[in-house]
N, C-alpha and C positions, 0 to 999 in steps of 0.2 A: 507435176505440181504446177498450178497456175501461178502467174505473177502476183495475183491478189493474195493467194495463200502464203506465198513467200513473204510478202510485205507484212501480213498479219503476224506471222511467226517472229519476224524481226522486231515488230513493235512489242510483242509479248515478252521477248527476251530482254529488250531494253527496259521495260517496266519492272521486270523481276530484278534486274541489276540495280535499278534505282531504289526499289524497296529494300534490298539487302544493304545498299550503301547507307540508307537512312537508318535502318534498324541497328546496324553494328555500333555506331556511336551512341545510340540510345541505350543499348545493352551495356556498353562500357561505362556510361554515365551512371546507370542504375547500380552496377557492381561497385563503382567508386563510391557512390553514396552509401551503399550498404557497409562497405569497409570503414568509411568515415563514421557512420553511426555506431559501428561496433567499437571503434576506438573511443568514441565519446562515452559509450556505456562503461567501458573498462575504466576510463578516467573517473567517472562518477562513482563506480564501485570502490575504487581505491580511496577516493576522498571520503566516502561514507565510512569505510573501515578505519581510516586514520582518525576521523572525527570520533568514532565510537571508542577507539583505543585511548585517546588522550582526554576524553571527557569524563573519565572515571575519577571519582572523588578520592579513592584510597589506593595506595600501593603497599603491599606487604612483602618483604623480602626475607628469605631464609637460606643460609648456605654456610660454607666453611672456606678455609683458606690457609694462609701461611703468613708468618711475620718474623722479621729479623729484629731481635731485641737484645739490648745490652743490659745485663742483670747486675752489673757492678761497675764502678768507675774505672777499674783497672782490668776488668775481665773482657774476654773476647765475646763478641756477639754470638748468641745461640739461636737455633731455629726453633720456631714454635708453631704448633698446629692451632688453628683458630676456628671459632664458630661466630656467626654474626646474624643477628635478626633486627629488622627495623620496620617501622611503619611510617608512611608519609601521607599527610593530609594536604591535598592540593587546593589552594585558594583559587587558582585558575589553571589553564592548560600548561603553564610554564613554571609557576612558583608554588612551592610546597614547603611544609614544615615537617621535619623528620625527627623521630625519636629512635635511638639506636642503643642496643645492648650487645656487648661482645665478650668473649672469653678467649684466653690464650694460655696454652700449656706447653712447657718445654723443660729442658734440663740445663741448668746453669753450668758453665765451664769454669769450675772453681780450681781445677788443677790439684796437685798433690798438697796435702795439709796434714797437720798433726792430729786432727780429729778423726781421720779415716772416713771422711764424707766425700764422695765423688759424684759429680754430675747430679746434684739434688734436684728434685722436681720443684718447679716454681709455677705459679699461676697469677694471671692478672685478669681482672674484670673491669670493663669500662661502661659507663652510663652517660650518654651524650645526647644532645639535641641541637638543631640548627636548621638553616634554610637549605633547600634543594632547588636548583634551577635547571630547566631543560634548555640546552643550547641547540639541539637538533631533534626533530621529531617527524619521522616518515612512517609509512605503513608498516614496514618490517624492522626498522632500526631507529634507535634513539640514543642520544648522548646527553648526560646531565652531570652537573657538578654539585658537590655539597661541602659545607664547612660547618663543623660542629664543635661544641665544647661541653665539658662536664667534669666528672671526677672518676678516678680509677682506684681500684682496690688491688694492692700488690701483696701477695702472700709468698714471702721468700724463706719462711721458716718451716713450711709444711713438710719438706722432704729432707731436712737437715739433721734429723735424729736429735731434736731438741737443742742443737747448737745454734746460738743466735746468728742470724744471717750476716750481721756485720763482721763477725769473727771469720767468716769465710769469704769476705770481700764483696758481699752482695749488698744491695740496698736493704735498709730495714723494712720490715713489714709495716705498711702504712696506707692511708688513703690520701691521694694527692690529686690536684687538678690535671686534666688531660684535655687535649684537643686533637682534631683530626681534619683532614681534607682528602677528598677522593674524586675521581672521575669515573663515571659508570657508563658502560656500553651495554645496551639492551638489544637482544634479537627477539622479535615478537613472533611467537608461534600462532597466537590468536590475540584478539583485542584484550582478553583478560589474562593471558599467560605469556611470560617471556623468560628468557635466560639472560642472566646479568653477570658481567665481569667488572670488578672494581679495583683497579690499582689504588692503593691508599697510603697516606702518610699518617702516622700516629705519633704525637708528641706527648711523652709522659714526663713527670717531674719528681719521680721517686728520689729520695736522698737529697731533696732540694736542689737538684741539678736537672738539666734538660736532656732527655734521651730522644734522639731522632730515629724513629723506627719506620721501616718500609715493609709493605706486604701487599697481598692481593686476596680478595674474597670473590667467590663465585657461587651462584645458586639460582633459585627460581623466584620470579616475581609474580604475584597474583594481584590483579586489579579488580576493583568492584566499586559499587556505588555510582552515583552520577552527580556531576556538578550542576548546581542550579543556575539556569540561564537568567541573566538580568537584562 
């Protein structure tokens, strides 16, 4: 091999190395740009879904739960099974007005008595309304609070075999003011469907006294409609 050929091969090798050195950073830059664009697309998708979720005009909730209720001034608290349904009209993405209807069913702990009535069935129904406010709203999760007031129907004679509830130490059957406060946690499956858990406080006033009752409700939320942009 002549000296000229050796020099040409050396020059070709040097050029190849230079081209490779220049191409490698360019490929890395392209890969980095692609990754950055992918992250930007993901962020845009999350923002779009979040906007779609909380731009709904209506939320309708339905579910059931549990309540600890005191059925008489000197009686132990009893466990009650509850159902709850509500509808919320959102004025904007954070503030809404809620209407709520609930029912609770349990057995009062009246103890031994001369009437032969033990653990009679009692029921309460509440009809309330008030504001709901979203404290936290992301694509998959949301937290909101609500405060409501209205009136409650307490039937404490229904399972007492015609014995007046007051003779068994229970509140008299009556309609009385009621109020409630709750904190709801939502897990969103889709923009229009979520699972909700709501620890709740219910203040009833049967017997002209205040009963502080604690419980929890859980169920599904369906969202629909669209808020009008101003």
